[in-house]
DOTIKE-383329 format. One record per residue (C-alpha): residue in one letter; x, y, z. Coordinates in steps of 0.02 Angstrom, whole numbers, plus 50000, padded with zeros to 5 digits. Example, Ala and Ser with C-alpha at 12.3 -4.5 7.8 and 13.67 -1.06 7.14 Angstrom:
! DOTIKE-383329
A506154977550390
S506844994750357
! end
This chain:
! DOTIKE-383329
M538085074442145
E539505083142055
K540335099742096
N540215110341941
L539815127941881
D538345129941999
K539175123642159
K540515134842231
E540175133642417
G541665127142514
L542865134642385
E544305146042433
K545705152142318
R547385155242400
T548645168042342
D549815154342276
G548485148742150
C547995133542252
F546145130542287
K545435123542448
V543925113042400
E542695104742518
C541745089842448
A540315081342537
A540255062542562
G539805054242397
E540015070342297
R541055069042139
C542255083442106
S542805085541926
F544395095941913
C545125105041762
T546805098841698
C546945109441539
G546845126841616
A545485132941497
S544005131241617
K543085147241656
N542655139441824
L544345134341898
P544715123041983
F543195113841914
C543055106741739
D541795114841622
N542265103441475
S543315116941390
H544625103241363
R543575096441221
E543865112141117
V545685113041172
N545945094841120
A545125097840950
D546145113740918
L547835107540979
G547735088740954
T547955085741141
D547085073141253
Y546615082741411
K545305074941524
S544555080641687
L545155073141850
K543685065741945
I543765062242131
M542395054942240
S542615053142426
E541675041742544
N541775055042680
K541705073942689
T543415079042625
T544445094842612
M545665094942467
Y546995107342412
V547185107042224
I548335115742101
C548835112041923
S550335118241825
G549145121241678
W548165134441773
K548695152441749
K548775162741908
K547465176441897
! end
């Protein structure tokens, strides 16, 4: 199972722009690295258009844990909203 647009439970955005994300055991979390996702912190494949337009090579960061895991994620490419 992958956390994506339809799975936002266990998600909390902090005031510093960091997200607290809870992933279940065996669940793959795919995080945005380009900053263009409309579903931060998760990747929605917007990097494909960004790469085509700007000639960059962004990819999502995929993490899968063997156990239930709480992660705190932030990326310098994300704009604080």
